KOLSEMI-79669 format. One record per residue (C-alpha): x negated, y, z; residue in three letters. Coordinates in nm, 2 decimals. Layout:
KOLSEMI-79669
[[X Y Z] 'ala']
...
This chain:
KOLSEMI-79669
[[-17.25 12.40 10.08] 'met']
[[-17.01 12.58 10.27] 'ser']
[[-16.73 12.43 10.48] 'asp']
[[-16.50 12.61 10.26] 'ser']
[[-16.56 12.38 10.01] 'asp']
[[-16.47 12.12 10.12] 'asp']
[[-16.08 12.21 10.08] 'phe']
[[-15.89 12.34 9.77] 'glu']
[[-15.74 12.70 9.72] 'phe']
[[-15.36 12.69 9.60] 'asp']
[[-15.26 13.02 9.48] 'pro']
[[-14.92 12.92 9.46] 'glu']
[[-14.90 12.86 9.87] 'glu']
[[-15.12 13.18 9.92] 'ala']
[[-14.87 13.37 9.73] 'glu']
[[-14.57 13.25 9.89] 'leu']
[[-14.73 13.29 10.24] 'glu']
[[-14.79 13.65 10.12] 'ala']
[[-14.44 13.67 9.96] 'asn']
[[-14.26 13.60 10.33] 'leu']
[[-14.41 13.95 10.47] 'ser']
[[-14.32 14.15 10.15] 'ser']
[[-14.15 14.45 10.24] 'lys']
[[-13.94 14.40 9.94] 'val']
[[-13.59 14.22 10.05] 'pro']
[[-13.54 14.01 9.77] 'leu']
[[-13.94 13.86 9.73] 'val']
[[-13.89 13.78 10.09] 'arg']
[[-13.58 13.62 10.09] 'ala']
[[-13.64 13.42 9.80] 'lys']
[[-13.99 13.31 9.99] 'ala']
[[-13.80 13.24 10.34] 'leu']
[[-13.61 12.99 10.13] 'arg']
[[-13.90 12.80 9.94] 'asp']
[[-14.06 12.81 10.24] 'lys']
[[-13.79 12.64 10.45] 'ala']
[[-13.75 12.41 10.12] 'ile']
[[-14.08 12.29 10.16] 'glu']
[[-14.05 12.22 10.57] 'leu']
[[-13.75 12.06 10.51] 'leu']
[[-13.88 11.81 10.24] 'his']
[[-14.16 11.72 10.52] 'arg']
[[-13.91 11.69 10.81] 'asn']
[[-13.55 11.71 10.77] 'his']
[[-13.51 11.81 11.11] 'asn']
[[-13.75 12.06 11.16] 'asp']
[[-13.67 12.36 11.34] 'asn']
[[-13.82 12.68 11.19] 'val']
[[-13.63 12.62 10.86] 'ala']
[[-13.26 12.72 10.95] 'pro']
[[-13.43 13.01 11.07] 'ile']
[[-13.61 13.10 10.78] 'tyr']
[[-13.26 12.99 10.58] 'leu']
[[-13.05 13.18 10.82] 'glu']
[[-13.32 13.50 10.77] 'glu']
[[-13.27 13.45 10.37] 'ser']
[[-12.92 13.42 10.35] 'phe']
[[-12.86 13.80 10.52] 'asn']
[[-13.13 13.94 10.30] 'leu']
[[-12.95 13.84 10.01] 'leu']
[[-12.60 13.93 10.06] 'glu']
[[-12.73 14.22 10.23] 'ala']
[[-12.87 14.33 9.88] 'gln']
[[-12.55 14.14 9.68] 'asp']
[[-12.75 13.90 9.51] 'ala']
[[-12.52 13.65 9.35] 'ala']
[[-12.78 13.50 9.15] 'gly']
[[-13.01 13.39 9.46] 'glu']
[[-12.71 13.31 9.70] 'leu']
[[-12.59 12.98 9.57] 'gly']
[[-12.92 12.77 9.60] 'ala']
[[-12.96 12.96 9.96] 'thr']
[[-12.62 12.91 10.07] 'ala']
[[-12.66 12.54 9.95] 'tyr']
[[-12.99 12.47 10.18] 'trp']
[[-12.85 12.68 10.45] 'phe']
[[-12.52 12.50 10.47] 'gly']
[[-12.70 12.13 10.45] 'trp']
[[-12.92 12.25 10.76] 'val']
[[-12.59 12.35 10.93] 'leu']
[[-12.38 12.00 10.87] 'gly']
[[-12.69 11.85 10.96] 'his']
[[-12.69 12.00 11.26] 'gly']
[[-12.33 11.92 11.29] 'lys']
[[-12.22 12.27 11.31] 'his']
[[-11.90 12.21 11.06] 'phe']
[[-11.71 12.50 11.07] 'asp']
[[-12.04 12.74 11.03] 'arg']
[[-12.14 12.51 10.72] 'ala']
[[-11.80 12.53 10.56] 'leu']
[[-11.80 12.92 10.56] 'glu']
[[-12.15 12.94 10.40] 'val']
[[-12.07 12.63 10.14] 'his']
[[-11.78 12.85 10.06] 'his']
[[-11.95 13.15 10.00] 'lys']
[[-12.21 13.01 9.77] 'gly']
[[-11.94 12.84 9.56] 'ala']
[[-11.82 13.16 9.50] 'gln']
[[-12.16 13.38 9.43] 'tyr']
[[-12.23 13.10 9.22] 'ser']
[[-11.92 13.11 9.02] 'arg']
[[-11.97 13.50 8.99] 'gln']
[[-12.27 13.44 8.82] 'val']
[[-12.15 13.16 8.61] 'met']
[[-12.39 12.92 8.83] 'asp']
[[-12.27 12.60 8.72] 'asp']
[[-12.54 12.41 8.92] 'glu']
[[-12.54 12.55 9.27] 'asn']
[[-12.14 12.57 9.27] 'glu']
[[-12.12 12.19 9.18] 'leu']
[[-12.38 12.16 9.46] 'asn']
[[-12.19 12.37 9.74] 'asn']
[[-11.85 12.21 9.66] 'leu']
[[-12.02 11.90 9.65] 'his']
[[-12.13 11.98 10.03] 'ser']
[[-11.79 12.10 10.15] 'ile']
[[-11.60 11.78 10.07] 'ala']
[[-11.90 11.56 10.22] 'ser']
[[-11.85 11.80 10.56] 'ile']
[[-11.50 11.73 10.54] 'tyr']
[[-11.55 11.32 10.48] 'lys']
[[-11.72 11.36 10.82] 'arg']
[[-11.46 11.57 10.99] 'lys']
[[-11.21 11.28 10.86] 'lys']
[[-10.97 11.51 10.69] 'asp']
[[-10.93 11.29 10.38] 'arg']
[[-10.69 11.58 10.19] 'asp']
[[-10.95 11.82 10.22] 'lys']
[[-11.22 11.58 10.11] 'thr']
[[-11.02 11.50 9.79] 'ala']
[[-10.94 11.79 9.70] 'gln']
[[-11.30 11.95 9.70] 'tyr']
[[-11.44 11.62 9.59] 'phe']
[[-11.19 11.67 9.31] 'gly']
[[-11.27 12.08 9.27] 'leu']
[[-11.65 11.92 9.22] 'ala']
[[-11.54 11.65 8.97] 'tyr']
[[-11.39 11.88 8.73] 'glu']
[[-11.69 12.12 8.71] 'leu']
[[-11.90 11.86 8.64] 'ala']
[[-11.68 11.72 8.33] 'lys']
[[-11.69 12.07 8.24] 'ala']
[[-12.00 12.13 8.25] 'ser']
[[-12.14 11.86 8.15] 'asn']
[[-12.33 11.77 8.47] 'ser']
[[-12.57 11.44 8.48] 'asn']
[[-12.41 11.43 8.82] 'ser']
[[-12.09 11.36 8.65] 'leu']
[[-12.08 10.98 8.68] 'pro']
[[-12.15 11.00 9.08] 'trp']
[[-11.94 11.29 9.11] 'ile']
[[-11.65 11.10 9.01] 'arg']
[[-11.71 10.78 9.21] 'asn']
[[-11.72 11.06 9.51] 'leu']
[[-11.37 11.16 9.43] 'tyr']
[[-11.21 10.79 9.36] 'ile']
[[-11.28 10.68 9.68] 'arg']
[[-11.16 10.98 9.84] 'ser']
[[-10.82 10.93 9.62] 'leu']
[[-10.80 10.58 9.76] 'arg']
[[-10.87 10.73 10.11] 'lys']
[[-10.53 10.88 10.08] 'ile']
[[-10.35 10.66 9.89] 'ser']
[[-10.35 10.82 9.53] 'asn']
[[-10.44 10.51 9.39] 'tyr']
[[-10.26 10.59 9.09] 'ser']
[[-10.51 10.86 8.99] 'leu']
[[-10.80 10.68 9.14] 'ala']
[[-10.75 10.35 8.90] 'ala']
[[-10.75 10.57 8.63] 'glu']
[[-11.06 10.78 8.65] 'leu']
[[-11.19 10.43 8.73] 'ala']
[[-11.09 10.26 8.42] 'arg']
[[-11.19 10.57 8.26] 'ala']
[[-11.57 10.52 8.38] 'gly']
[[-11.57 10.16 8.32] 'ile']
[[-11.48 10.27 7.96] 'gln']
[[-11.76 10.53 7.94] 'glu']
[[-12.00 10.28 8.04] 'gly']
[[-11.89 10.02 7.82] 'arg']
[[-11.93 10.31 7.49] 'glu']
[[-12.25 10.44 7.68] 'ser']
[[-12.36 10.08 7.77] 'glu']
[[-12.48 10.21 8.08] 'glu']
[[-12.48 9.99 8.38] 'asp']
[[-12.38 10.21 8.65] 'phe']
[[-12.04 10.40 8.53] 'pro']
[[-11.96 10.01 8.47] 'ile']
[[-12.06 9.87 8.84] 'val']
[[-11.95 10.19 9.02] 'met']
[[-11.62 10.17 8.86] 'gly']
[[-11.54 9.84 8.88] 'asp']
[[-11.64 9.83 9.26] 'gln']
[[-11.37 10.09 9.33] 'glu']
[[-11.11 9.95 9.14] 'leu']
[[-11.14 9.61 9.29] 'ala']
[[-11.04 9.82 9.63] 'ala']
[[-10.73 10.03 9.44] 'ile']
[[-10.58 9.68 9.32] 'leu']
[[-10.65 9.54 9.68] 'met']
[[-10.49 9.78 9.82] 'glu']
[[-10.17 9.80 9.57] 'gln']
[[-10.12 9.39 9.59] 'gly']
[[-10.30 9.31 9.27] 'asp']
[[-10.57 9.05 9.42] 'tyr']
[[-10.63 8.89 9.09] 'leu']
[[-10.70 9.18 8.88] 'gly']
[[-10.94 9.32 9.19] 'ala']
[[-11.11 8.97 9.18] 'leu']
[[-11.19 9.05 8.81] 'glu']
[[-11.34 9.39 8.85] 'ala']
[[-11.55 9.26 9.14] 'ala']
[[-11.67 8.98 8.97] 'thr']
[[-11.75 9.18 8.65] 'glu']
[[-11.96 9.45 8.88] 'ala']
[[-12.11 9.14 9.03] 'phe']
[[-12.24 9.02 8.70] 'asn']
[[-12.36 9.33 8.59] 'ile']
[[-12.55 9.41 8.92] 'ala']
[[-12.74 9.09 8.93] 'met']
[[-12.86 9.10 8.56] 'phe']
[[-13.00 9.48 8.63] 'val']
[[-13.12 9.37 8.94] 'asp']
[[-12.91 9.61 9.16] 'gln']
[[-12.93 9.39 9.48] 'gly']
[[-12.74 9.64 9.71] 'arg']
[[-12.41 9.68 9.47] 'glu']
[[-12.44 9.30 9.40] 'ala']
[[-12.36 9.22 9.75] 'glu']
[[-12.10 9.50 9.79] 'arg']
[[-11.92 9.29 9.49] 'ala']
[[-11.98 8.99 9.59] 'gln']
[[-11.80 9.12 9.95] 'phe']
[[-11.55 9.26 9.71] 'asn']
[[-11.51 8.94 9.54] 'lys']
[[-11.47 8.75 9.89] 'ala']
[[-11.19 8.97 10.00] 'lys']
[[-10.96 8.91 9.71] 'ala']
[[-11.05 8.50 9.76] 'leu']
[[-10.88 8.54 10.06] 'asn']
[[-10.59 8.79 10.00] 'leu']
[[-10.54 8.49 9.69] 'leu']
[[-10.56 8.22 9.99] 'gly']
[[-10.83 8.07 9.81] 'arg']
[[-11.05 8.04 10.13] 'phe']
[[-11.28 7.73 10.06] 'glu']
[[-11.43 8.00 9.75] 'glu']
[[-11.44 8.28 9.95] 'ala']
[[-11.64 8.13 10.23] 'leu']
[[-11.85 7.98 9.98] 'ser']
[[-11.94 8.36 9.86] 'glu']
[[-11.95 8.49 10.20] 'leu']
[[-12.20 8.21 10.29] 'thr']
[[-12.39 8.31 9.98] 'glu']
[[-12.42 8.69 10.16] 'ile']
[[-12.52 8.57 10.46] 'gln']
[[-12.85 8.49 10.33] 'leu']
[[-12.95 8.77 10.23] 'arg']
[[-13.16 9.06 10.37] 'lys']
[[-12.88 9.33 10.41] 'arg']
[[-12.64 9.09 10.60] 'tyr']
[[-12.91 9.10 10.85] 'lys']
[[-13.02 9.44 10.86] 'ser']
[[-12.71 9.63 10.85] 'arg']
[[-12.46 9.56 11.14] 'asn']
[[-12.16 9.69 11.02] 'lys']
[[-12.22 9.53 10.67] 'his']
[[-12.27 9.18 10.88] 'arg']
[[-11.96 9.23 11.11] 'leu']
[[-11.76 9.29 10.77] 'arg']
[[-11.84 8.97 10.64] 'val']
[[-11.80 8.81 10.95] 'asp']
[[-11.44 8.91 10.97] 'phe']
[[-11.43 8.82 10.62] 'glu']
[[-11.54 8.44 10.79] 'ile']
[[-11.34 8.45 11.04] 'ala']
[[-10.99 8.47 10.78] 'lys']
[[-11.13 8.22 10.57] 'ala']
[[-11.21 7.97 10.87] 'lys']
[[-10.80 8.07 10.98] 'ala']
[[-10.68 8.03 10.61] 'gly']
[[-10.84 7.68 10.58] 'lys']
[[-10.67 7.57 10.96] 'gly']
[[-11.01 7.61 11.16] 'asp']
[[-10.86 7.83 11.38] 'arg']
[[-11.00 7.74 11.72] 'glu']
[[-11.33 7.83 11.51] 'val']
[[-11.13 8.22 11.44] 'ala']
[[-11.02 8.26 11.73] 'val']
[[-11.41 8.30 11.90] 'glu']
[[-11.49 8.47 11.59] 'met']
[[-11.20 8.75 11.63] 'phe']
[[-11.29 8.76 12.00] 'lys']
[[-11.65 8.82 11.88] 'lys']
[[-11.61 9.12 11.61] 'val']
[[-11.32 9.32 11.74] 'ile']
[[-11.52 9.50 12.04] 'pro']
[[-11.85 9.50 11.80] 'leu']
[[-11.63 9.68 11.54] 'phe']
[[-11.51 9.93 11.84] 'asp']
[[-11.88 9.98 11.94] 'ser']
[[-11.99 10.07 11.61] 'phe']
[[-11.70 10.28 11.56] 'asn']
[[-11.54 10.10 11.30] 'val']
[[-11.21 10.11 11.49] 'arg']
[[-10.99 10.09 11.11] 'gly']
[[-11.09 9.76 11.07] 'thr']
[[-11.11 9.65 11.46] 'ala']
[[-10.71 9.72 11.42] 'ala']
[[-10.70 9.49 11.08] 'glu']
[[-10.89 9.22 11.28] 'ala']
[[-10.68 9.26 11.58] 'met']
[[-10.40 9.23 11.34] 'phe']
[[-10.52 8.91 11.17] 'ala']
[[-10.63 8.78 11.52] 'gln']
[[-10.28 8.81 11.63] 'ala']
[[-10.17 8.65 11.28] 'met']
[[-10.41 8.33 11.37] 'asn']
[[-10.24 8.30 11.72] 'tyr']
[[-9.88 8.29 11.59] 'met']
[[-9.99 8.03 11.36] 'ala']
[[-10.17 7.81 11.63] 'met']
[[-9.81 7.85 11.79] 'gly']
[[-9.96 8.09 12.08] 'asn']
[[-9.72 8.32 12.13] 'asp']
[[-9.84 8.46 12.43] 'leu']
[[-10.16 8.57 12.31] 'asp']
[[-10.01 8.70 12.00] 'ala']
[[-9.76 8.91 12.17] 'glu']
[[-10.08 9.06 12.39] 'leu']
[[-10.28 9.13 12.09] 'val']
[[-9.99 9.31 11.92] 'leu']
[[-9.90 9.50 12.20] 'gly']
[[-10.25 9.64 12.27] 'ser']
[[-10.27 9.71 11.87] 'leu']
[[-9.97 9.91 11.83] 'ile']
[[-10.09 10.11 12.15] 'glu']
[[-10.41 10.18 11.98] 'arg']
[[-10.20 10.32 11.68] 'leu']
[[-9.95 10.49 11.85] 'ser']
[[-10.16 10.81 11.86] 'ser']
[[-10.17 10.80 11.49] 'glu']
[[-9.93 10.88 11.19] 'glu']
[[-9.75 10.59 11.12] 'ser']
[[-9.93 10.34 10.91] 'ser']
[[-9.89 9.97 10.71] 'val']
[[-10.05 9.81 10.97] 'leu']
[[-9.87 9.99 11.29] 'ser']
[[-9.52 9.91 11.11] 'arg']
[[-9.65 9.51 11.03] 'ser']
[[-9.74 9.47 11.43] 'ala']
[[-9.39 9.62 11.51] 'ser']
[[-9.22 9.37 11.30] 'val']
[[-9.40 9.09 11.39] 'leu']
[[-9.39 9.16 11.81] 'leu']
[[-9.01 9.22 11.73] 'gly']
[[-8.98 8.88 11.59] 'gly']
[[-9.17 8.69 11.92] 'ile']
[[-8.95 8.92 12.12] 'tyr']
[[-8.61 8.81 11.93] 'glu']
[[-8.71 8.41 11.96] 'ser']
[[-8.71 8.47 12.28] 'arg']
[[-8.39 8.64 12.31] 'glu']
[[-8.55 8.90 12.51] 'gln']
[[-8.33 9.17 12.33] 'trp']
[[-8.41 9.50 12.56] 'glu']
[[-8.77 9.45 12.44] 'arg']
[[-8.64 9.36 12.07] 'val']
[[-8.47 9.74 12.07] 'val']
[[-8.74 9.89 12.20] 'ser']
[[-8.97 9.78 11.94] 'val']
[[-8.74 9.83 11.61] 'tyr']
[[-8.55 10.14 11.70] 'glu']
[[-8.86 10.34 11.61] 'pro']
[[-8.90 10.16 11.31] 'leu']
[[-8.55 10.22 11.26] 'asp']
[[-8.56 10.58 11.33] 'ser']
[[-8.83 10.69 11.09] 'asp']
[[-8.64 10.72 10.75] 'pro']
[[-8.95 10.64 10.54] 'thr']
[[-8.89 10.24 10.63] 'asn']
[[-8.55 10.26 10.46] 'arg']
[[-8.70 10.13 10.16] 'tyr']
[[-8.95 9.88 10.23] 'ser']
[[-8.87 9.48 10.19] 'val']
[[-8.91 9.39 10.51] 'trp']
[[-8.65 9.69 10.69] 'phe']
[[-8.31 9.49 10.61] 'pro']
[[-8.45 9.18 10.83] 'ala']
[[-8.53 9.43 11.10] 'val']
[[-8.22 9.61 11.11] 'leu']
[[-8.00 9.31 11.10] 'gln']
[[-8.21 9.16 11.40] 'ser']
[[-8.16 9.52 11.57] 'leu']
[[-7.79 9.48 11.50] 'ala']
[[-7.77 9.14 11.65] 'thr']
[[-7.99 9.27 11.98] 'ala']
[[-7.76 9.57 12.01] 'tyr']
[[-7.46 9.31 12.05] 'leu']
[[-7.64 9.13 12.31] 'lys']
[[-7.69 9.38 12.50] 'leu']
[[-7.34 9.54 12.45] 'gly']
[[-7.36 9.85 12.22] 'arg']
[[-7.08 9.75 11.99] 'leu']
[[-7.07 10.06 11.81] 'ala']
[[-7.47 10.09 11.75] 'asp']
[[-7.41 9.70 11.64] 'ala']
[[-7.13 9.77 11.41] 'glu']
[[-7.32 10.09 11.24] 'ala']
[[-7.64 9.88 11.16] 'ala']
[[-7.46 9.57 11.02] 'ala']
[[-7.28 9.77 10.85] 'val']
[[-7.54 9.95 10.69] 'thr']
[[-7.72 9.59 10.64] 'val']
[[-7.42 9.48 10.45] 'ile']
[[-7.42 9.81 10.25] 'lys']
[[-7.76 9.82 10.11] 'thr']
[[-7.98 9.49 10.25] 'gly']
[[-7.97 9.28 9.92] 'leu']
[[-8.07 9.60 9.71] 'ala']
[[-8.40 9.61 9.92] 'val']
[[-8.48 9.26 9.99] 'asp']
[[-8.32 9.01 9.75] 'pro']
[[-8.39 8.75 9.92] 'ser']
[[-8.24 8.86 10.24] 'leu']
[[-7.94 8.62 10.41] 'asn']
[[-7.67 8.81 10.54] 'leu']
[[-7.52 8.56 10.75] 'gly']
[[-7.67 8.75 11.12] 'gly']
[[-7.50 9.08 10.96] 'ala']
[[-7.19 8.92 10.91] 'leu']
[[-7.17 8.76 11.21] 'ala']
[[-7.25 9.06 11.42] 'val']
[[-6.95 9.25 11.23] 'arg']
[[-6.71 8.88 11.31] 'ala']
[[-6.85 8.91 11.70] 'ala']
[[-6.77 9.32 11.69] 'val']
[[-6.43 9.25 11.57] 'ala']
[[-6.37 8.97 11.82] 'ser']
[[-6.44 9.20 12.11] 'ala']
[[-6.20 9.43 12.00] 'ala']
[[-5.90 9.19 11.98] 'gly']
[[-5.90 9.21 11.55] 'asp']
[[-5.90 8.82 11.52] 'ser']
[[-5.82 8.84 11.15] 'val']
[[-6.14 9.05 11.11] 'arg']
[[-6.35 8.86 11.28] 'ala']
[[-6.23 8.51 11.11] 'arg']
[[-6.32 8.69 10.74] 'arg']
[[-6.62 8.83 10.86] 'phe']
[[-6.68 8.49 11.05] 'gly']
[[-6.65 8.27 10.80] 'arg']
[[-6.85 8.49 10.54] 'glu']
[[-7.13 8.46 10.78] 'ala']
[[-7.14 8.08 10.76] 'ile']
[[-7.08 8.04 10.38] 'lys']
[[-7.41 8.27 10.39] 'ala']
[[-7.58 8.07 10.64] 'tyr']
[[-7.50 7.75 10.43] 'leu']
[[-7.61 7.89 10.10] 'ala']
[[-7.93 7.99 10.30] 'gly']
[[-8.00 7.63 10.42] 'gly']
[[-7.91 7.78 10.78] 'phe']
[[-7.71 7.49 10.88] 'ala']
[[-7.77 7.56 11.27] 'val']
[[-7.66 7.85 11.21] 'glu']
[[-7.36 7.83 11.01] 'ala']
[[-7.24 7.54 11.31] 'ala']
[[-7.27 7.76 11.57] 'ala']
[[-7.02 7.97 11.41] 'leu']
[[-6.79 7.71 11.26] 'ala']
[[-6.62 7.64 11.63] 'ala']
[[-6.54 8.01 11.61] 'leu']
[[-6.41 8.10 11.28] 'tyr']
[[-6.29 7.82 11.14] 'leu']
């Protein structure tokens, strides 16, 4: 028996190796691609595969072989993206999508579009991510691709990230309905997962709880542990938002017993953050203090800065509930500074509103102005429910600092538009400012009229102390 009998001859492998040195460009290009794919299946970090793919891509472009370029571009773009050469990867994937479209190769056009969206996601360009997942979704739908449910879920998530909640919810509900009609669990579970997150963003916490509960029940039934745990986490978040802290803590305690909690650091931190919020809500505020101190720097360490900022806001709220406005001030100031380089967000605005309120309670009027003026200068805030109260406080601060014209202008705006934005607003503060400005101008008649209106407003709202302070001046 010869030594060669110990080995089996593989004619396909031999043909591939022969084609790698073929004089026919198209044959060689296809062989280079196939060999690179083989190498990548063995090792995603293979150093030779990118060289083979680039040569294959260049040969195919030189031959104008559009029918082969879609697949090669997908793999070449993949290795470029894997190596974080994002701009070059995008260039290759765009060409791949274009070539595939020319020859009506839906599969490789879809693969390249999906990769483009994924790269933009890694670059944290949320608008482009949503745009290209949207193109991938439309193509998957038009071509009746098997990947449609998966692509749709990615598209929904990208829409949620750019706050297009209406379309995201519409697609999620469509996926859920499709799953119910086909009796497939995947579209229902994934649709409910995204719908729960969307509804929490929209403030429909009960609807979010219902969606997360359905996702959890189905995932448990079909033994999908990862999705069950994710759904249970969404249940806990919704329960916290509903103020049902004991129930939230019960769900979170169950999650702590699962393997994924112990093995996934970011997931563990997010669970611990929700536990801290539940503890704070139950009144275990000292326990919550220590938990917030622990999770915030760890979120930063794992580069989950958005959730770190959310945890800082929750920490500040916990301090305020404890009557510790000094630590709350420090946390809010740090949070605002952290968010100052980013576009205005709900979190940065909320932090500014709270910090200004702390300064107002101390009658630190210059600081009130420094925090509230930027909110007033942003026209997108004008229709926010908190804005009239902020503007009323700003009017008071201007008055205390002797900026009478600014005080009058702010108070007039509050009186004219405040109740339309916030029907629960008490106008006593704005009317008192107008009374004081009129008094400073020597117009006692107008001062008394506005002063009496302010007293009535304060009394109607139950602010007897404020009304009494004005009575000596204007009655």
